[in-house]
C-alpha positions in Angstrom: -7.3 -15.2 6.4 -6.9 -12.8 3.6 -3.7 -12.3 1.6 -2.8 -9.1 3.4 -2.7 -10.9 6.7 -0.5 -13.6 5.2 1.9 -11.0 3.9 2.0 -9.4 7.3 3.0 -12.7 8.9 5.7 -13.3 6.3 7.0 -9.8 6.7 7.3 -10.3 10.5 9.2 -13.6 10.1 11.6 -12.0 7.6 12.2 -9.1 9.9 13.1 -11.4 12.8 15.4 -13.4 10.6 17.1 -10.2 9.4 17.5 -8.9 13.0 19.2 -12.2 14.0 21.5 -12.2 11.0 22.5 -8.6 11.6 23.1 -9.1 15.3 25.3 -12.1 14.7 27.7 -10.1 12.5 30.5 -8.2 14.1 31.2 -4.7 12.6 34.9 -5.2 13.0 35.0 -8.3 10.9 35.3 -10.8 13.8 31.7 -11.9 14.1 30.7 -15.6 14.1 33.8 -16.7 12.1 36.2 -15.6 14.7 34.3 -17.3 17.6 34.4 -20.7 15.9 38.2 -20.9 15.9 38.6 -22.9 12.7 37.5 -23.0 9.2 36.4 -26.7 9.2 33.8 -26.4 12.0 30.0 -26.1 11.4 29.8 -28.2 8.3 33.0 -26.9 6.7 31.8 -23.4 6.1 35.0 -21.5 5.4 33.7 -18.0 4.9 31.0 -17.4 7.4 31.2 -13.6 7.0 30.4 -13.9 3.3 27.4 -16.1 4.1 26.1 -13.7 6.6 26.7 -10.8 4.3 24.8 -12.5 1.4 22.0 -13.6 3.7 21.6 -10.0 4.9 21.2 -8.8 1.3 18.8 -11.7 0.4 16.6 -11.1 3.4 16.5 -7.4 2.8 15.5 -8.0 -0.9 12.8 -10.4 0.2 11.5 -7.9 2.8 11.2 -5.1 0.1 9.4 -7.5 -2.3 7.0 -8.6 0.4 6.2 -5.0 1.4 5.5 -4.1 -2.3 3.4 -7.2 -2.9 1.4 -6.6 0.3 0.6 -3.0 -0.8 -0.9 -4.5 -4.0 -3.1 -6.9 -2.0 -4.3 -4.3 0.4 -8.0 -3.7 -0.2 -8.5 -0.6 2.0 -11.4 -2.0 4.0 -9.9 -0.7 7.3 -10.4 3.0 6.4 -13.6 5.0 5.8 -12.4 7.3 3.0 -15.5 6.4 1.0 -17.8 7.5 3.8 -15.9 10.8 4.1 -16.2 11.4 0.3 -19.9 10.5 0.3 -20.6 12.9 3.2 -18.8 15.8 1.5 -20.7 15.2 -1.7 -24.0 15.3 0.1 -23.2 18.6 1.8 -22.2 20.2 -1.5 -24.7 22.8 -2.8 -26.9 21.3 -5.5 -27.0 23.1 -8.8 -30.5 24.2 -9.9 -31.7 23.0 -13.2 -33.0 25.7 -15.5 -36.7 25.8 -15.4 -39.0 25.8 -18.4 -40.2 29.2 -19.6 -43.5 30.3 -18.0 -46.5 30.3 -20.3 -49.6 32.4 -20.0 -51.7 29.2 -20.4 -52.9 30.1 -23.9 -50.0 28.9 -25.9 -47.9 25.8 -25.3 -44.3 26.3 -24.1 -42.9 24.7 -27.3 -44.8 26.9 -29.7 -43.1 30.0 -31.0 -44.5 33.2 -29.6 -45.3 36.0 -32.0 -44.3 39.5 -31.0 -47.1 41.7 -29.8 -48.4 44.5 -32.1 -49.0 48.0 -30.8 
């Protein structure tokens, strides 16, 4: 398993936890704390809504951090952009290189040519 797959699994777990925490909350302020009936139940947690609110923010921050870190670990092996770029470069017209000046065979191409006399 590569690191990108590990990040995908962690992101999925955090998403499910975030869904559960948001679904437990009641938008009118009742939520889990009003269904318990007293403040001493469930291990003495007095402010369940504060805990759910903080856990929502923490899970959201973890989710954003995991998404950003997973984008850094993505290698891009799933797409074929390189093949598309290579194909477009091979289809591009090739520039011709300037050819050497033609010689008459008597003088070499690197020797200066004297002007003809009339």
